[in-house]
Every structure is written in C-alpha cells, then in structure tokens.
C-alpha positions in Angstrom: -0.1 -0.1 0.1 2.7 2.4 0.9 4.4 1.5 -2.5 1.1 2.5 -4.5 1.0 5.8 -2.5 4.6 6.8 -3.3 4.0 5.9 -6.8 0.8 7.7 -7.4 2.8 11.1 -5.4 5.5 10.7 -8.1 2.9 10.8 -11.0 1.6 13.8 -9.2 4.4 15.9 -9.1 5.6 15.3 -12.6 2.3 16.2 -13.9 2.3 19.5 -11.6 5.7 20.2 -13.2 4.7 19.7 -16.5 1.8 22.0 -16.2 3.9 24.9 -14.9 6.1 24.8 -17.8 3.5 25.8 -20.3 3.6 29.0 -21.5 0.8 31.8 -20.2 -1.3 33.3 -22.3 -0.1 37.2 -23.8 -2.1 39.9 -24.6 -0.8 43.1 -26.3 -1.4 46.5 -24.7 -1.0 49.4 -27.1 1.4 51.9 -26.2 -0.1 55.3 -25.2 -0.2 57.8 -28.0 0.5 61.5 -27.4 -1.9 64.0 -28.7 -1.1 64.7 -32.4 -1.1 68.5 -31.2 1.3 68.5 -28.7 5.1 68.7 -29.6 7.0 66.5 -27.3 9.1 68.3 -25.1 11.9 66.3 -26.5 12.0 63.6 -29.3 15.4 62.0 -30.7 16.1 63.6 -33.8 16.3 59.9 -35.2 12.6 59.2 -34.2 10.3 59.1 -37.0 6.5 58.6 -36.6 4.7 55.8 -38.6 3.2 56.3 -41.5 -0.8 57.2 -41.5 -3.2 54.5 -42.1 -4.2 54.0 -45.7 -6.5 56.7 -47.1 -5.3 59.5 -45.5 -3.0 62.1 -47.4 0.5 61.7 -45.9 3.1 64.5 -46.1 6.7 64.2 -45.0 8.4 66.8 -43.4 12.3 66.6 -43.7 13.7 69.8 -41.7 17.1 70.7 -41.2 17.3 70.0 -37.6 14.9 69.0 -34.7 16.1 69.6 -31.3 16.9 73.4 -31.5 13.8 75.5 -30.5 13.7 77.4 -33.7 12.9 73.9 -35.4 10.4 72.8 -32.8 8.4 76.0 -33.4 8.4 75.0 -37.5 7.4 71.4 -36.4 4.1 72.8 -34.4 3.2 75.4 -37.3 3.6 72.4 -39.7 1.4 70.2 -37.1 -1.5 72.8 -37.1 -1.4 73.3 -40.9 -2.0 69.4 -40.9 -4.7 69.5 -38.6 -6.7 72.5 -40.6 -6.3 70.5 -43.8 -6.7 66.9 -42.8 -3.3 65.3 -43.6 -1.1 63.5 -41.4 2.8 64.4 -41.5 6.0 63.0 -40.1 8.6 65.6 -39.1 12.3 64.6 -38.9 15.8 66.4 -38.8 19.1 65.3 -38.2 20.7 65.9 -34.2 23.3 68.6 -36.0 22.9 70.9 -39.1 26.4 69.5 -39.9 24.7 65.8 -40.3 24.2 65.5 -43.9 24.1 61.8 -43.9 21.6 61.5 -41.3 19.4 64.0 -43.1 19.9 61.7 -46.2 18.7 58.4 -44.4 15.7 60.2 -42.8 14.6 61.6 -46.6 15.1 58.1 -47.8 13.0 56.4 -45.0 10.4 59.1 -45.5 9.9 58.6 -49.3 9.6 55.0 -48.6 6.7 55.4 -47.0 5.2 57.0 -50.3 4.0 60.1 -49.2 1.8 62.5 -51.2 4.0 65.2 -51.0 7.3 66.0 -49.7 8.4 69.2 -47.5 12.2 69.8 -47.3 15.1 72.0 -45.9 18.0 70.3 -47.4 21.4 70.7 -45.7 23.0 69.9 -49.1 21.5 69.9 -52.3 24.1 67.7 -54.0 23.3 65.0 -51.7 19.5 64.5 -52.2 19.6 65.4 -56.2 18.8 61.7 -56.9 15.8 61.9 -54.9 14.8 64.7 -55.9 14.7 63.6 -59.6 12.9 60.6 -58.3 10.3 62.8 -56.7 9.7 64.1 -60.1 9.3 60.9 -61.7 6.8 59.6 -59.4 4.9 62.7 -59.5 5.5 63.3 -55.7 5.2 67.4 -55.4 8.4 68.7 -53.3 8.0 72.0 -51.3 10.7 73.4 -49.9 10.9 75.6 -46.4 13.4 77.9 -44.5 16.3 78.0 -46.6 14.9 75.4 -49.2 16.6 73.7 -51.5 19.4 75.9 -53.3 20.1 74.8 -56.9 17.5 71.9 -56.9 17.2 70.4 -60.5 15.0 72.3 -62.6 11.2 71.7 -62.0 11.7 69.8 -58.6 10.7 72.4 -56.1 7.2 74.0 -56.9 7.5 76.7 -54.0 9.5 77.5 -51.2 7.9 78.7 -48.0 10.8 81.1 -46.4 12.1 84.3 -45.0 12.3 87.1 -47.6 15.7 87.6 -46.5 15.9 90.8 -48.8 13.1 92.1 -47.1 14.3 91.4 -43.6 17.6 93.0 -44.1 15.8 96.1 -45.4 13.5 96.1 -42.3 16.9 96.2 -40.2 18.1 99.1 -42.6 14.6 101.0 -42.4 14.7 100.6 -38.7 18.2 101.7 -38.1 18.0 104.9 -40.1 14.8 105.5 -38.5 16.5 105.9 -35.0 17.3 109.8 -34.2 20.8 109.7 -33.7 21.5 107.5 -36.5 19.4 109.7 -39.0 20.9 112.9 -37.7 24.4 111.8 -37.8 24.1 110.7 -41.5 22.9 114.2 -42.3 25.2 115.9 -40.5 28.0 114.1 -42.2 30.5 115.7 -44.8 33.0 114.5 -46.6 35.9 115.9 -44.4 33.9 114.2 -41.3 32.2 111.3 -42.8 30.2 108.5 -41.1 30.3 104.8 -41.4 27.7 102.3 -41.2 28.2 98.8 -41.1 27.0 95.1 -41.9 28.9 92.0 -40.7 28.0 88.4 -41.9 29.8 85.3 -41.3 30.0 84.2 -44.9 29.2 85.4 -48.3 27.8 82.2 -49.7 24.7 81.1 -47.6 22.0 82.3 -49.4 19.9 83.7 -46.6 22.9 85.7 -45.3 23.9 87.1 -48.6 20.2 88.3 -49.0 19.8 89.9 -45.6 23.2 91.5 -46.4 22.0 92.6 -49.8 18.5 93.9 -48.4 20.4 96.0 -45.9 22.9 97.3 -47.8 20.3 98.5 -50.7 17.9 100.1 -48.7 20.5 101.6 -46.3 22.3 102.9 -49.3 18.8 104.1 -51.1 18.0 106.1 -47.6 21.7 108.0 -47.4 21.4 108.8 -50.8 18.4 110.9 -50.4 19.9 112.4 -47.5 23.7 112.9 -49.0 22.9 112.5 -52.6 26.1 111.2 -54.8 27.9 111.0 -51.3 27.4 107.7 -50.3 29.8 104.6 -51.1 29.5 100.7 -50.5 32.8 99.1 -49.5 34.6 96.2 -47.7 33.6 93.3 -50.5 33.4 92.9 -54.1 29.9 91.5 -54.3 28.3 94.7 -52.9 31.1 97.4 -53.5 29.5 100.5 -55.1 31.4 104.2 -55.7 29.7 107.0 -54.7 28.3 109.1 -57.6 30.6 112.2 -57.0 33.7 110.4 -56.2 33.7 112.0 -52.5 32.5 110.0 -49.7 30.1 111.6 -46.5 28.7 108.1 -45.7 30.2 104.4 -45.8 28.5 101.4 -45.6 31.1 98.9 -44.9 30.5 95.2 -45.8 32.5 92.8 -43.3 32.5 89.2 -44.0 34.4 86.6 -41.5 37.2 84.5 -42.4 34.9 81.5 -41.5 32.1 80.8 -39.3 33.7 80.4 -36.1 33.2 82.7 -33.4 36.9 83.7 -33.1 36.9 84.9 -37.0 33.2 86.4 -36.1 34.6 88.2 -33.2 37.8 89.4 -35.1 35.6 90.8 -37.9 33.6 92.2 -35.2 36.7 94.1 -33.9 38.1 95.1 -37.1 34.4 97.3 -37.7 34.6 98.6 -34.2 37.9 100.5 -35.0 36.3 102.1 -37.8 34.0 103.9 -35.2 30.8 103.2 -37.0 27.6 104.7 -35.8 25.4 101.6 -36.4 25.8 98.0 -37.1 23.5 95.2 -38.6 24.7 91.2 -37.4 23.2 89.1 -40.1 22.9 85.7 -38.0 23.6 84.7 -34.6 27.7 83.8 -35.7 27.7 87.4 -36.4 26.2 88.4 -33.3 28.0 86.4 -31.1 31.1 87.8 -32.7 29.7 91.2 -31.5 29.5 90.2 -28.2 32.6 88.7 -27.9 34.2 91.7 -29.1 32.4 94.2 -26.8 33.2 92.0 -23.1 29.8 90.1 -23.8 27.8 93.1 -24.5 28.6 95.3 -21.5 30.8 97.7 -23.8 27.7 98.4 -25.4 25.8 99.5 -22.4 23.8 103.0 -23.0 25.2 104.9 -19.9 28.6 103.6 -19.3 29.5 101.2 -21.9 32.7 101.9 -24.3 30.9 102.0 -27.2 27.5 103.4 -25.7 26.9 105.3 -28.9 27.2 102.6 -31.6 23.7 101.3 -32.4 23.5 97.6 -33.1 20.8 95.4 -34.5 20.8 91.6 -34.7 19.0 88.9 -36.2 17.0 86.1 -35.0 17.1 85.2 -31.2 18.8 83.1 -29.0 19.8 83.2 -25.3 22.8 85.7 -25.8 20.8 88.1 -28.5 17.5 88.2 -26.1 19.9 88.9 -23.2 21.7 92.0 -25.3 18.5 93.3 -26.3 16.8 93.1 -23.3 19.6 95.0 -21.6 19.6 97.6 -24.3 23.1 96.8 -25.5 21.5 95.8 -28.8 19.0 98.2 -30.2 16.7 95.3 -31.2 16.9 92.3 -33.9 14.7 91.2 -37.0 13.3 87.7 -36.1 11.9 85.5 -38.8 8.3 83.6 -38.3 9.3 79.9 -37.9 5.5 78.8 -36.7 4.7 80.1 -40.2 7.3 78.5 -42.2 6.2 75.3 -40.7 2.6 76.2 -41.3 3.2 77.7 -45.0 5.3 74.7 -46.1 2.3 72.0 -45.2 -0.2 74.3 -46.5 1.6 74.6 -49.9 2.2 70.7 -50.0 -1.9 70.1 -49.9 -2.2 72.9 -52.4 0.1 70.9 -54.6 -1.4 67.6 -54.1 -4.6 69.2 -55.3 -2.8 70.8 -58.4 -3.1 74.3 -57.6 -0.7 76.5 -59.2 1.6 78.2 -56.5 4.2 80.9 -56.6 7.9 80.2 -56.3 8.5 82.1 -53.0 6.0 82.4 -50.3 7.3 85.3 -48.0 6.6 83.8 -44.2 7.4 87.4 -42.7 9.5 88.8 -40.1 9.1 91.0 -37.1 11.5 93.7 -35.4 11.7 93.5 -31.5 13.0 95.6 -28.7 13.4 95.5 -25.1 9.9 97.1 -25.1 7.9 94.6 -27.1 9.7 91.5 -26.8 7.6 89.9 -24.1 4.3 90.8 -26.4 2.5 87.6 -26.8 2.7 87.9 -30.6 6.4 88.8 -30.6 7.3 86.1 -27.7 5.8 83.6 -29.6 8.6 84.0 -32.3 11.7 84.1 -30.2 13.7 81.2 -28.8 16.8 80.7 -26.1 
C-alpha cells in the first residue's frame, strides 16, 4: 500500500511540473499615444512617426534640425497646418545641421512610405539630387521651406516657404535709419567728417545671409543717398562695393565678411569694424551676433550709459539666449526675427495645395518682425523668439 501511495505521489508531482512549464497566454497593450497637436518636450531627432493609415493623405517633412527651439516651432506650425487641412505628417531632422548623411537617411526613409507630398529643407542639395529626381518621376510634389533647396534640379521644387531675407535686411536698415541719432548723424556728415555704417556677416555664400546683407545694403544706400546725394559709397566686399556718384564720400556702408563661421573669426571681423567707429552695425545672423558680443566684453561695452561703445547702435537677427539678453539690456537696439511657426505652417499648406494641383508662387514669404526690449514680451512677438 505504501508503495502504491509513493508511486501516485511521484506521478502527481510530474504532472504538476509539466503544467507549470506551459507558457501563459499573452495580451498586447497598445502604447499610449501623445496627442497629435502637442509637440513632445524632447524627441530624438532620429525618431520618425509611422506612416498614417491608408486613405489619409501623408506629407513627409524633412528638416535641417529638430532639437533647436527654432525647429520645434517650425514643427508646431506644420502640425497645426496638418490638422487644419486633414493630412498627417512625419517631421524629422538630424541632431546637428552638419549631419548631412543622417538627413539623407531620414529622407530615404520618409520617401519609402510613399508620401503624397514632401517638404524639405536640405542641408546639401547635391546629396539629395537623386531623391528629388525620383520625386519628379513619381509625381511627388516637393515644397522647400526655410532655406529650401538651393540650386535644385529644374522643376523639382514647386514652391518654397521662407523668410524673404532681402526684405528682412531692408527692415533692419529702415529701423536703424529711423533711430534719431543715426538719421541725425547721417544728415550732418560731410566728406571731411564722414560717418560709417556697417553690416557684419559670417559668410558670403549662404543664400539667406547674403540676402540679408543685400537687403540691408541696398535699403541703407537708398535712404542715405536721399539724405546725401552722390556722397554714399559701399565698401568692404566685391559683391556689394559701390562707388559714390561724386567720388567723395560722406557716408560709408562697410560690408565685413568673417574669414570663417567660427566665433573667433566673427569676433575678429567685429573688432575690425569697431575700429572704424561706426554709428550703426547690423549683424546678420547668430554667428555675427556672437562675434560682436565677444568683441564687446559680452555686450557690456555697449551699455547705453557707461559702455565703451555706448553710442554705437547695434541690430541683430533671430534670437537665442545671448541675443535676447543683449536686447533686454539694451546693448543691442533690437533684432529682426523670422517667423518659424509660419514657415512650418505654410510648408504643409503649400504641400496640400500642390497635391490638389493648384498653381503656386515660387516663393511664399513667411514674414519677419522687429523686436526691442519694449515689445519682446508681447505675446505675438514672444511666440517667435527662442533661447
């Protein structure tokens, strides 16, 4: 009897062990999705959203970056346009604006999802030429945004949503000229006691920066020529040089181009300009802004009351923590800011119009604003600024 009981116990234990070895049934819990209208606080640049369900028009947006607040604001504009027009988007950009290969990979991945349209801000046009030609062959409309796709294959870019950089440079010139101390100094200038105005740019090749430089130079020349006929000259760079009508000079507009885009070269360019004792200086981008601040003890030399260069009027471009601080402290009179939200919004809007076969303008200006310490906290302006 005891032997039978022992045998039954062994069988029971073996059965129990076998049962425990069977896998439990699994259930799938879908990941919680973020609301489509809310941009995450921080999303890895490499991460792309999945293509939308079949039947929903899909627009791929490939940017020059993602982590910078400028691109986050572009992203928000594109999201809002997507919601407005009933399309879905993916928005991707590399970690750095020097990561050309990474952007190309993102573009290839986006095109593999067969988008109805593509929005592209290319880091390097030559690197995406094959993809642009493929889009033409497949009938995928391509919209440029921000700096767009300079020198793209003919017919591959239907429209570009971007800041009119010449208009932005002209706005800087008009605002600077409208400052009482500037206009008074120009009016009082003579060939024996000339005044200098300057524009500092970090390079002479970027389409956006050269556009701002050209816009500033042309508008300032026009305004100064009206006050000092035949006595205005542009100097400093062959692209913009212009002799005065009379041969004499009462107002010199000096164009300074840094040797490279690094801060030390921009600082050197700013220091050379400061030696000319200009009455006003326009810095066309963050590089030249940083160079000017480095050349003026982080801006303290521009203090309106006690600064070494307190009478020199400086105008910047865009925003960023250092420029915002300089404007708030009145070291810079102010700055011109682009509208990154509208860049993103118009890019997707133009993509939808292209999908619908509408005729588009080659360039759609997304606008710009001038801000000072007095209006930089106004909601309409603050929304365009970033640190």
